[in-house]
PDB file as gemmi writes it, atoms N, CA and C in Angstrom:
CRYST1    1.000    1.000    1.000  90.00  90.00  90.00 P 1                      
ATOM      1  N   MET A   1     -75.114 -50.062  16.031  1.00  0.00           N  
ATOM      2  CA  MET A   1     -73.796 -50.506  16.218  1.00  0.00           C  
ATOM      3  C   MET A   1     -72.805 -49.602  15.429  1.00  0.00           C  
ATOM      4  N   THR A   2     -73.203 -49.457  14.115  1.00  0.00           N  
ATOM      5  CA  THR A   2     -72.306 -48.671  13.375  1.00  0.00           C  
ATOM      6  C   THR A   2     -72.215 -47.102  13.872  1.00  0.00           C  
ATOM      7  N   LYS A   3     -73.220 -46.699  14.401  1.00  0.00           N  
ATOM      8  CA  LYS A   3     -73.211 -45.242  15.087  1.00  0.00           C  
ATOM      9  C   LYS A   3     -72.271 -45.225  16.183  1.00  0.00           C  
ATOM     10  N   ARG A   4     -72.255 -46.147  16.955  1.00  0.00           N  
ATOM     11  CA  ARG A   4     -71.292 -46.236  18.083  1.00  0.00           C  
ATOM     12  C   ARG A   4     -69.812 -46.296  17.638  1.00  0.00           C  
ATOM     13  N   LEU A   5     -69.664 -47.004  16.561  1.00  0.00           N  
ATOM     14  CA  LEU A   5     -68.236 -47.069  16.035  1.00  0.00           C  
ATOM     15  C   LEU A   5     -67.849 -45.757  15.435  1.00  0.00           C  
ATOM     16  N   ALA A   6     -68.767 -45.127  14.780  1.00  0.00           N  
ATOM     17  CA  ALA A   6     -68.445 -43.719  14.256  1.00  0.00           C  
ATOM     18  C   ALA A   6     -68.084 -42.791  15.294  1.00  0.00           C  
ATOM     19  N   VAL A   7     -68.903 -42.774  16.350  1.00  0.00           N  
ATOM     20  CA  VAL A   7     -68.679 -41.861  17.565  1.00  0.00           C  
ATOM     21  C   VAL A   7     -67.324 -42.188  18.144  1.00  0.00           C  
ATOM     22  N   LEU A   8     -67.104 -43.367  18.344  1.00  0.00           N  
ATOM     23  CA  LEU A   8     -65.802 -43.860  18.952  1.00  0.00           C  
ATOM     24  C   LEU A   8     -64.576 -43.315  18.015  1.00  0.00           C  
ATOM     25  N   ALA A   9     -64.751 -43.632  16.784  1.00  0.00           N  
ATOM     26  CA  ALA A   9     -63.592 -43.256  15.768  1.00  0.00           C  
ATOM     27  C   ALA A   9     -63.411 -41.728  15.786  1.00  0.00           C  
ATOM     28  N   LEU A  10     -64.442 -41.024  15.872  1.00  0.00           N  
ATOM     29  CA  LEU A  10     -64.410 -39.600  15.962  1.00  0.00           C  
ATOM     30  C   LEU A  10     -63.801 -39.058  17.199  1.00  0.00           C  
ATOM     31  N   ALA A  11     -64.051 -39.626  18.384  1.00  0.00           N  
ATOM     32  CA  ALA A  11     -63.551 -39.290  19.602  1.00  0.00           C  
ATOM     33  C   ALA A  11     -62.003 -39.663  19.616  1.00  0.00           C  
ATOM     34  N   LEU A  12     -61.571 -40.706  19.008  1.00  0.00           N  
ATOM     35  CA  LEU A  12     -60.200 -41.093  18.966  1.00  0.00           C  
ATOM     36  C   LEU A  12     -59.430 -40.188  17.991  1.00  0.00           C  
ATOM     37  N   TRP A  13     -60.148 -39.792  16.920  1.00  0.00           N  
ATOM     38  CA  TRP A  13     -59.430 -38.981  16.026  1.00  0.00           C  
ATOM     39  C   TRP A  13     -59.141 -37.424  16.435  1.00  0.00           C  
ATOM     40  N   ALA A  14     -60.163 -36.986  17.120  1.00  0.00           N  
ATOM     41  CA  ALA A  14     -60.222 -35.448  17.427  1.00  0.00           C  
ATOM     42  C   ALA A  14     -58.905 -35.111  18.154  1.00  0.00           C  
ATOM     43  N   PRO A  15     -58.405 -35.740  19.141  1.00  0.00           N  
ATOM     44  CA  PRO A  15     -57.137 -35.262  19.789  1.00  0.00           C  
ATOM     45  C   PRO A  15     -55.901 -35.234  18.992  1.00  0.00           C  
ATOM     46  N   VAL A  16     -55.907 -36.156  17.927  1.00  0.00           N  
ATOM     47  CA  VAL A  16     -54.716 -36.164  17.013  1.00  0.00           C  
ATOM     48  C   VAL A  16     -54.785 -34.890  16.191  1.00  0.00           C  
ATOM     49  N   ALA A  17     -55.967 -34.539  15.684  1.00  0.00           N  
ATOM     50  CA  ALA A  17     -56.062 -33.378  14.872  1.00  0.00           C  
ATOM     51  C   ALA A  17     -55.696 -32.115  15.646  1.00  0.00           C  
ATOM     52  N   LEU A  18     -56.090 -31.987  16.949  1.00  0.00           N  
ATOM     53  CA  LEU A  18     -55.682 -30.870  17.707  1.00  0.00           C  
ATOM     54  C   LEU A  18     -54.142 -30.761  18.045  1.00  0.00           C  
ATOM     55  N   ALA A  19     -53.622 -31.956  18.299  1.00  0.00           N  
ATOM     56  CA  ALA A  19     -52.160 -32.006  18.685  1.00  0.00           C  
ATOM     57  C   ALA A  19     -51.349 -31.542  17.512  1.00  0.00           C  
ATOM     58  N   SER A  20     -51.755 -31.796  16.292  1.00  0.00           N  
ATOM     59  CA  SER A  20     -50.972 -31.354  15.180  1.00  0.00           C  
ATOM     60  C   SER A  20     -51.026 -29.923  14.650  1.00  0.00           C  
ATOM     61  N   SER A  21     -52.005 -29.131  15.324  1.00  0.00           N  
ATOM     62  CA  SER A  21     -52.128 -27.732  14.919  1.00  0.00           C  
ATOM     63  C   SER A  21     -51.393 -26.794  15.902  1.00  0.00           C  
ATOM     64  N   THR A  22     -50.843 -27.316  17.007  1.00  0.00           N  
ATOM     65  CA  THR A  22     -50.195 -26.449  17.966  1.00  0.00           C  
ATOM     66  C   THR A  22     -48.985 -27.253  18.395  1.00  0.00           C  
ATOM     67  N   TYR A  23     -48.043 -26.344  18.928  1.00  0.00           N  
ATOM     68  CA  TYR A  23     -46.777 -26.907  19.511  1.00  0.00           C  
ATOM     69  C   TYR A  23     -46.530 -26.172  20.896  1.00  0.00           C  
ATOM     70  N   ARG A  24     -46.375 -26.963  21.942  1.00  0.00           N  
ATOM     71  CA  ARG A  24     -46.031 -26.312  23.242  1.00  0.00           C  
ATOM     72  C   ARG A  24     -44.563 -26.324  23.528  1.00  0.00           C  
ATOM     73  N   CYS A  25     -43.935 -25.149  23.670  1.00  0.00           N  
ATOM     74  CA  CYS A  25     -42.534 -25.183  24.084  1.00  0.00           C  
ATOM     75  C   CYS A  25     -42.497 -24.335  25.427  1.00  0.00           C  
ATOM     76  N   GLY A  26     -42.167 -25.129  26.481  1.00  0.00           N  
ATOM     77  CA  GLY A  26     -42.240 -24.483  27.703  1.00  0.00           C  
ATOM     78  C   GLY A  26     -43.747 -24.122  28.148  1.00  0.00           C  
ATOM     79  N   SER A  27     -43.896 -22.980  28.526  1.00  0.00           N  
ATOM     80  CA  SER A  27     -45.239 -22.474  28.901  1.00  0.00           C  
ATOM     81  C   SER A  27     -45.888 -21.691  27.717  1.00  0.00           C  
ATOM     82  N   GLN A  28     -45.265 -21.674  26.558  1.00  0.00           N  
ATOM     83  CA  GLN A  28     -45.723 -20.905  25.382  1.00  0.00           C  
ATOM     84  C   GLN A  28     -46.408 -21.925  24.328  1.00  0.00           C  
ATOM     85  N   LEU A  29     -47.330 -21.497  23.643  1.00  0.00           N  
ATOM     86  CA  LEU A  29     -47.954 -22.294  22.437  1.00  0.00           C  
ATOM     87  C   LEU A  29     -47.752 -21.594  21.180  1.00  0.00           C  
ATOM     88  N   VAL A  30     -47.330 -22.325  20.205  1.00  0.00           N  
ATOM     89  CA  VAL A  30     -47.288 -21.706  18.811  1.00  0.00           C  
ATOM     90  C   VAL A  30     -48.276 -22.579  17.888  1.00  0.00           C  
ATOM     91  N   SER A  31     -49.030 -21.781  17.149  1.00  0.00           N  
ATOM     92  CA  SER A  31     -50.017 -22.435  16.290  1.00  0.00           C  
ATOM     93  C   SER A  31     -49.542 -22.331  14.794  1.00  0.00           C  
ATOM     94  N   ARG A  32     -50.355 -23.092  13.950  1.00  0.00           N  
ATOM     95  CA  ARG A  32     -50.160 -23.126  12.468  1.00  0.00           C  
ATOM     96  C   ARG A  32     -50.258 -21.552  12.064  1.00  0.00           C  
ATOM     97  N   ASP A  33     -49.588 -21.108  11.061  1.00  0.00           N  
ATOM     98  CA  ASP A  33     -49.661 -19.708  10.514  1.00  0.00           C  
ATOM     99  C   ASP A  33     -48.949 -18.767  11.369  1.00  0.00           C  
ATOM    100  N   ALA A  34     -48.175 -19.305  12.475  1.00  0.00           N  
ATOM    101  CA  ALA A  34     -47.220 -18.370  13.188  1.00  0.00           C  
ATOM    102  C   ALA A  34     -45.980 -18.045  12.176  1.00  0.00           C  
ATOM    103  N   THR A  35     -45.354 -16.901  12.546  1.00  0.00           N  
ATOM    104  CA  THR A  35     -44.190 -16.500  11.835  1.00  0.00           C  
ATOM    105  C   THR A  35     -42.999 -17.141  12.392  1.00  0.00           C  
ATOM    106  N   THR A  36     -41.796 -17.220  11.660  1.00  0.00           N  
ATOM    107  CA  THR A  36     -40.709 -17.761  12.195  1.00  0.00           C  
ATOM    108  C   THR A  36     -40.127 -16.977  13.384  1.00  0.00           C  
ATOM    109  N   SER A  37     -40.368 -15.586  13.359  1.00  0.00           N  
ATOM    110  CA  SER A  37     -39.849 -14.768  14.440  1.00  0.00           C  
ATOM    111  C   SER A  37     -40.751 -15.027  15.715  1.00  0.00           C  
ATOM    112  N   GLU A  38     -42.043 -15.256  15.455  1.00  0.00           N  
ATOM    113  CA  GLU A  38     -42.909 -15.634  16.683  1.00  0.00           C  
ATOM    114  C   GLU A  38     -42.395 -16.962  17.344  1.00  0.00           C  
ATOM    115  N   VAL A  39     -42.086 -17.997  16.476  1.00  0.00           N  
ATOM    116  CA  VAL A  39     -41.776 -19.258  17.064  1.00  0.00           C  
ATOM    117  C   VAL A  39     -40.394 -19.055  17.739  1.00  0.00           C  
ATOM    118  N   LEU A  40     -39.431 -18.361  17.196  1.00  0.00           N  
ATOM    119  CA  LEU A  40     -38.064 -18.157  17.703  1.00  0.00           C  
ATOM    120  C   LEU A  40     -38.250 -17.388  19.112  1.00  0.00           C  
ATOM    121  N   SER A  41     -39.153 -16.396  19.144  1.00  0.00           N  
ATOM    122  CA  SER A  41     -39.278 -15.670  20.508  1.00  0.00           C  
ATOM    123  C   SER A  41     -40.011 -16.557  21.498  1.00  0.00           C  
ATOM    124  N   LYS A  42     -40.847 -17.378  21.124  1.00  0.00           N  
ATOM    125  CA  LYS A  42     -41.508 -18.228  22.214  1.00  0.00           C  
ATOM    126  C   LYS A  42     -40.704 -19.533  22.498  1.00  0.00           C  
ATOM    127  N   CYS A  43     -39.985 -20.231  21.567  1.00  0.00           N  
ATOM    128  CA  CYS A  43     -39.461 -21.415  21.753  1.00  0.00           C  
ATOM    129  C   CYS A  43     -37.850 -21.377  21.734  1.00  0.00           C  
ATOM    130  N   GLY A  44     -37.351 -20.327  21.351  1.00  0.00           N  
ATOM    131  CA  GLY A  44     -35.891 -20.162  21.197  1.00  0.00           C  
ATOM    132  C   GLY A  44     -35.429 -20.911  19.852  1.00  0.00           C  
ATOM    133  N   PRO A  45     -34.111 -21.105  19.774  1.00  0.00           N  
ATOM    134  CA  PRO A  45     -33.496 -21.615  18.558  1.00  0.00           C  
ATOM    135  C   PRO A  45     -33.765 -23.039  18.448  1.00  0.00           C  
ATOM    136  N   PRO A  46     -34.061 -23.679  17.331  1.00  0.00           N  
ATOM    137  CA  PRO A  46     -34.202 -25.122  17.231  1.00  0.00           C  
ATOM    138  C   PRO A  46     -32.956 -25.931  17.388  1.00  0.00           C  
ATOM    139  N   ALA A  47     -33.057 -27.212  17.661  1.00  0.00           N  
ATOM    140  CA  ALA A  47     -31.866 -28.051  17.681  1.00  0.00           C  
ATOM    141  C   ALA A  47     -31.249 -28.186  16.350  1.00  0.00           C  
ATOM    142  N   SER A  48     -32.130 -28.138  15.354  1.00  0.00           N  
ATOM    143  CA  SER A  48     -31.626 -28.263  14.031  1.00  0.00           C  
ATOM    144  C   SER A  48     -32.587 -27.522  13.048  1.00  0.00           C  
ATOM    145  N   ASP A  49     -32.061 -26.904  11.996  1.00  0.00           N  
ATOM    146  CA  ASP A  49     -32.920 -26.320  10.950  1.00  0.00           C  
ATOM    147  C   ASP A  49     -32.425 -26.653   9.682  1.00  0.00           C  
ATOM    148  N   ASN A  50     -33.170 -26.940   8.640  1.00  0.00           N  
ATOM    149  CA  ASN A  50     -32.833 -27.403   7.391  1.00  0.00           C  
ATOM    150  C   ASN A  50     -33.650 -26.506   6.208  1.00  0.00           C  
ATOM    151  N   LEU A  51     -32.879 -26.205   5.239  1.00  0.00           N  
ATOM    152  CA  LEU A  51     -33.651 -25.543   4.088  1.00  0.00           C  
ATOM    153  C   LEU A  51     -34.035 -26.841   3.215  1.00  0.00           C  
ATOM    154  N   ILE A  52     -35.277 -26.925   3.078  1.00  0.00           N  
ATOM    155  CA  ILE A  52     -35.827 -28.081   2.219  1.00  0.00           C  
ATOM    156  C   ILE A  52     -35.631 -27.693   0.774  1.00  0.00           C  
ATOM    157  N   GLY A  53     -36.054 -26.429   0.402  1.00  0.00           N  
ATOM    158  CA  GLY A  53     -36.058 -26.042  -0.947  1.00  0.00           C  
ATOM    159  C   GLY A  53     -37.069 -24.862  -1.146  1.00  0.00           C  
ATOM    160  N   PHE A  54     -37.600 -24.768  -2.251  1.00  0.00           N  
ATOM    161  CA  PHE A  54     -38.483 -23.725  -2.631  1.00  0.00           C  
ATOM    162  C   PHE A  54     -39.756 -24.194  -3.138  1.00  0.00           C  
ATOM    163  N   LYS A  55     -40.915 -23.548  -2.999  1.00  0.00           N  
ATOM    164  CA  LYS A  55     -42.292 -24.026  -3.453  1.00  0.00           C  
ATOM    165  C   LYS A  55     -42.956 -22.754  -4.185  1.00  0.00           C  
ATOM    166  N   GLU A  56     -43.594 -23.144  -5.155  1.00  0.00           N  
ATOM    167  CA  GLU A  56     -44.390 -22.165  -5.932  1.00  0.00           C  
ATOM    168  C   GLU A  56     -45.742 -22.060  -5.413  1.00  0.00           C  
ATOM    169  N   VAL A  57     -46.190 -20.955  -4.930  1.00  0.00           N  
ATOM    170  CA  VAL A  57     -47.515 -20.796  -4.399  1.00  0.00           C  
ATOM    171  C   VAL A  57     -48.306 -19.705  -5.307  1.00  0.00           C  
ATOM    172  N   VAL A  58     -49.608 -19.807  -5.278  1.00  0.00           N  
ATOM    173  CA  VAL A  58     -50.454 -18.769  -6.031  1.00  0.00           C  
ATOM    174  C   VAL A  58     -51.280 -18.032  -4.993  1.00  0.00           C  
ATOM    175  N   ASP A  59     -51.103 -16.718  -4.899  1.00  0.00           N  
ATOM    176  CA  ASP A  59     -51.877 -15.930  -3.973  1.00  0.00           C  
ATOM    177  C   ASP A  59     -53.324 -15.763  -4.345  1.00  0.00           C  
ATOM    178  N   VAL A  60     -54.088 -15.034  -3.564  1.00  0.00           N  
ATOM    179  CA  VAL A  60     -55.463 -14.873  -3.788  1.00  0.00           C  
ATOM    180  C   VAL A  60     -55.777 -14.090  -5.111  1.00  0.00           C  
ATOM    181  N   TYR A  61     -54.762 -13.271  -5.510  1.00  0.00           N  
ATOM    182  CA  TYR A  61     -54.966 -12.560  -6.782  1.00  0.00           C  
ATOM    183  C   TYR A  61     -54.463 -13.362  -8.002  1.00  0.00           C  
ATOM    184  N   GLY A  62     -54.007 -14.522  -7.866  1.00  0.00           N  
ATOM    185  CA  GLY A  62     -53.621 -15.276  -8.985  1.00  0.00           C  
ATOM    186  C   GLY A  62     -52.044 -15.234  -9.267  1.00  0.00           C  
ATOM    187  N   PHE A  63     -51.422 -14.422  -8.505  1.00  0.00           N  
ATOM    188  CA  PHE A  63     -49.954 -14.159  -8.720  1.00  0.00           C  
ATOM    189  C   PHE A  63     -49.239 -15.407  -8.180  1.00  0.00           C  
ATOM    190  N   ARG A  64     -48.194 -15.730  -8.969  1.00  0.00           N  
ATOM    191  CA  ARG A  64     -47.310 -16.884  -8.577  1.00  0.00           C  
ATOM    192  C   ARG A  64     -46.015 -16.308  -7.864  1.00  0.00           C  
ATOM    193  N   ASN A  65     -45.776 -17.012  -6.693  1.00  0.00           N  
ATOM    194  CA  ASN A  65     -44.587 -16.596  -5.981  1.00  0.00           C  
ATOM    195  C   ASN A  65     -43.822 -17.799  -5.550  1.00  0.00           C  
ATOM    196  N   GLU A  66     -42.490 -17.737  -5.362  1.00  0.00           N  
ATOM    197  CA  GLU A  66     -41.695 -18.753  -4.986  1.00  0.00           C  
ATOM    198  C   GLU A  66     -41.340 -18.521  -3.460  1.00  0.00           C  
ATOM    199  N   VAL A  67     -41.611 -19.295  -2.606  1.00  0.00           N  
ATOM    200  CA  VAL A  67     -41.383 -19.261  -1.218  1.00  0.00           C  
ATOM    201  C   VAL A  67     -40.379 -20.378  -0.731  1.00  0.00           C  
ATOM    202  N   GLN A  68     -39.588 -19.918   0.372  1.00  0.00           N  
ATOM    203  CA  GLN A  68     -38.652 -20.827   0.923  1.00  0.00           C  
ATOM    204  C   GLN A  68     -39.365 -21.805   1.847  1.00  0.00           C  
ATOM    205  N   VAL A  69     -38.891 -23.133   1.809  1.00  0.00           N  
ATOM    206  CA  VAL A  69     -39.383 -24.183   2.733  1.00  0.00           C  
ATOM    207  C   VAL A  69     -38.427 -24.615   3.660  1.00  0.00           C  
ATOM    208  N   GLU A  70     -38.661 -24.472   4.952  1.00  0.00           N  
ATOM    209  CA  GLU A  70     -37.548 -24.918   5.973  1.00  0.00           C  
ATOM    210  C   GLU A  70     -38.314 -25.908   6.902  1.00  0.00           C  
ATOM    211  N   GLU A  71     -37.406 -26.687   7.554  1.00  0.00           N  
ATOM    212  CA  GLU A  71     -37.934 -27.609   8.600  1.00  0.00           C  
ATOM    213  C   GLU A  71     -37.047 -27.422   9.769  1.00  0.00           C  
ATOM    214  N   TRP A  72     -37.669 -27.063  10.939  1.00  0.00           N  
ATOM    215  CA  TRP A  72     -37.025 -26.973  12.267  1.00  0.00           C  
ATOM    216  C   TRP A  72     -37.412 -28.138  13.073  1.00  0.00           C  
ATOM    217  N   ILE A  73     -36.343 -28.488  13.759  1.00  0.00           N  
ATOM    218  CA  ILE A  73     -36.509 -29.727  14.696  1.00  0.00           C  
ATOM    219  C   ILE A  73     -36.292 -29.255  16.139  1.00  0.00           C  
ATOM    220  N   TYR A  74     -37.245 -29.456  16.996  1.00  0.00           N  
ATOM    221  CA  TYR A  74     -37.054 -29.237  18.513  1.00  0.00           C  
ATOM    222  C   TYR A  74     -37.101 -30.536  19.229  1.00  0.00           C  
ATOM    223  N   GLY A  75     -36.399 -30.627  20.332  1.00  0.00           N  
ATOM    224  CA  GLY A  75     -36.355 -31.786  21.112  1.00  0.00           C  
ATOM    225  C   GLY A  75     -34.987 -32.423  21.163  1.00  0.00           C  
ATOM    226  N   PRO A  76     -34.893 -33.552  21.691  1.00  0.00           N  
ATOM    227  CA  PRO A  76     -36.042 -34.345  22.089  1.00  0.00           C  
ATOM    228  C   PRO A  76     -36.556 -33.948  23.465  1.00  0.00           C  
ATOM    229  N   ASN A  77     -37.844 -33.866  23.532  1.00  0.00           N  
ATOM    230  CA  ASN A  77     -38.612 -33.623  24.830  1.00  0.00           C  
ATOM    231  C   ASN A  77     -39.417 -34.911  25.251  1.00  0.00           C  
ATOM    232  N   ASN A  78     -38.859 -35.489  26.380  1.00  0.00           N  
ATOM    233  CA  ASN A  78     -39.572 -36.670  26.815  1.00  0.00           C  
ATOM    234  C   ASN A  78     -39.367 -37.762  25.614  1.00  0.00           C  
ATOM    235  N   GLY A  79     -38.386 -37.760  24.947  1.00  0.00           N  
ATOM    236  CA  GLY A  79     -38.176 -38.762  23.917  1.00  0.00           C  
ATOM    237  C   GLY A  79     -38.929 -38.480  22.530  1.00  0.00           C  
ATOM    238  N   MET A  80     -39.614 -37.245  22.437  1.00  0.00           N  
ATOM    239  CA  MET A  80     -40.237 -36.917  21.184  1.00  0.00           C  
ATOM    240  C   MET A  80     -39.429 -35.820  20.483  1.00  0.00           C  
ATOM    241  N   LEU A  81     -39.379 -35.908  19.201  1.00  0.00           N  
ATOM    242  CA  LEU A  81     -38.799 -34.934  18.269  1.00  0.00           C  
ATOM    243  C   LEU A  81     -40.051 -34.187  17.607  1.00  0.00           C  
ATOM    244  N   HIS A  82     -40.011 -32.960  17.553  1.00  0.00           N  
ATOM    245  CA  HIS A  82     -41.133 -32.140  17.047  1.00  0.00           C  
ATOM    246  C   HIS A  82     -40.559 -31.415  15.728  1.00  0.00           C  
ATOM    247  N   TYR A  83     -41.160 -31.656  14.543  1.00  0.00           N  
ATOM    248  CA  TYR A  83     -40.711 -31.109  13.329  1.00  0.00           C  
ATOM    249  C   TYR A  83     -41.685 -29.985  12.931  1.00  0.00           C  
ATOM    250  N   LEU A  84     -41.178 -28.750  12.744  1.00  0.00           N  
ATOM    251  CA  LEU A  84     -41.997 -27.679  12.335  1.00  0.00           C  
ATOM    252  C   LEU A  84     -41.596 -27.230  10.952  1.00  0.00           C  
ATOM    253  N   ARG A  85     -42.619 -27.271   9.872  1.00  0.00           N  
ATOM    254  CA  ARG A  85     -42.282 -26.950   8.614  1.00  0.00           C  
ATOM    255  C   ARG A  85     -42.842 -25.517   8.315  1.00  0.00           C  
ATOM    256  N   PHE A  86     -41.948 -24.736   7.832  1.00  0.00           N  
ATOM    257  CA  PHE A  86     -42.290 -23.378   7.464  1.00  0.00           C  
ATOM    258  C   PHE A  86     -42.259 -23.153   5.924  1.00  0.00           C  
ATOM    259  N   GLU A  87     -43.371 -22.530   5.444  1.00  0.00           N  
ATOM    260  CA  GLU A  87     -43.356 -22.126   4.043  1.00  0.00           C  
ATOM    261  C   GLU A  87     -43.543 -20.707   3.883  1.00  0.00           C  
ATOM    262  N   GLY A  88     -42.481 -19.899   3.287  1.00  0.00           N  
ATOM    263  CA  GLY A  88     -42.628 -18.467   3.203  1.00  0.00           C  
ATOM    264  C   GLY A  88     -42.690 -17.846   4.685  1.00  0.00           C  
ATOM    265  N   ASN A  89     -41.871 -18.263   5.559  1.00  0.00           N  
ATOM    266  CA  ASN A  89     -41.728 -17.918   6.954  1.00  0.00           C  
ATOM    267  C   ASN A  89     -43.135 -17.970   7.804  1.00  0.00           C  
ATOM    268  N   ARG A  90     -43.965 -18.885   7.378  1.00  0.00           N  
ATOM    269  CA  ARG A  90     -45.105 -19.132   8.030  1.00  0.00           C  
ATOM    270  C   ARG A  90     -45.260 -20.655   8.463  1.00  0.00           C  
ATOM    271  N   LEU A  91     -45.625 -20.893   9.644  1.00  0.00           N  
ATOM    272  CA  LEU A  91     -45.695 -22.393  10.107  1.00  0.00           C  
ATOM    273  C   LEU A  91     -46.880 -23.073   9.450  1.00  0.00           C  
ATOM    274  N   MET A  92     -46.546 -24.062   8.670  1.00  0.00           N  
ATOM    275  CA  MET A  92     -47.612 -24.777   7.942  1.00  0.00           C  
ATOM    276  C   MET A  92     -47.904 -26.075   8.449  1.00  0.00           C  
ATOM    277  N   ARG A  93     -46.954 -26.793   9.146  1.00  0.00           N  
ATOM    278  CA  ARG A  93     -47.256 -28.187   9.495  1.00  0.00           C  
ATOM    279  C   ARG A  93     -46.358 -28.547  10.810  1.00  0.00           C  
ATOM    280  N   ILE A  94     -46.929 -29.244  11.729  1.00  0.00           N  
ATOM    281  CA  ILE A  94     -46.302 -29.615  12.927  1.00  0.00           C  
ATOM    282  C   ILE A  94     -46.514 -31.148  13.087  1.00  0.00           C  
ATOM    283  N   ASP A  95     -45.286 -31.828  13.147  1.00  0.00           N  
ATOM    284  CA  ASP A  95     -45.343 -33.231  13.250  1.00  0.00           C  
ATOM    285  C   ASP A  95     -44.473 -33.648  14.452  1.00  0.00           C  
ATOM    286  N   SER A  96     -44.846 -34.714  15.214  1.00  0.00           N  
ATOM    287  CA  SER A  96     -44.110 -35.242  16.353  1.00  0.00           C  
ATOM    288  C   SER A  96     -43.783 -36.749  16.084  1.00  0.00           C  
ATOM    289  N   ARG A  97     -42.546 -37.146  16.401  1.00  0.00           N  
ATOM    290  CA  ARG A  97     -42.199 -38.490  16.316  1.00  0.00           C  
ATOM    291  C   ARG A  97     -41.314 -38.919  17.415  1.00  0.00           C  
ATOM    292  N   ARG A  98     -41.404 -40.177  17.770  1.00  0.00           N  
ATOM    293  CA  ARG A  98     -40.599 -40.714  18.803  1.00  0.00           C  
ATOM    294  C   ARG A  98     -39.142 -40.655  18.343  1.00  0.00           C  
ATOM    295  N   GLY A  99     -38.254 -40.103  19.202  1.00  0.00           N  
ATOM    296  CA  GLY A  99     -36.796 -40.188  18.864  1.00  0.00           C  
ATOM    297  C   GLY A  99     -36.113 -41.572  18.901  1.00  0.00           C  
ATOM    298  N   GLN A 100     -34.977 -41.690  18.276  1.00  0.00           N  
ATOM    299  CA  GLN A 100     -34.269 -42.953  18.130  1.00  0.00           C  
ATOM    300  C   GLN A 100     -33.396 -43.134  19.518  1.00  0.00           C  
TER     301      GLN A 100                                                      
END                                                                             
């Protein structure tokens, strides 16, 4: 019985994980780690863009860098707003929420 519940939970969770790693705009797809220029060329300008602030990151060599953090909002598309978060001009997170 617990094995069936685990399989069911995994089946329900898998589409959620996939949906948050890509964003469809028109016939184009953008994925995490895309650049801001790639997203602009595929999706056009966002409905809103906000400078969130800056974040300190450590690269593979141990050097600390400060990168800009932005949030772009696309939509509403069928009542959904799509929030794309960029850190250092790279797409790091994609969230979708039902619009008001």
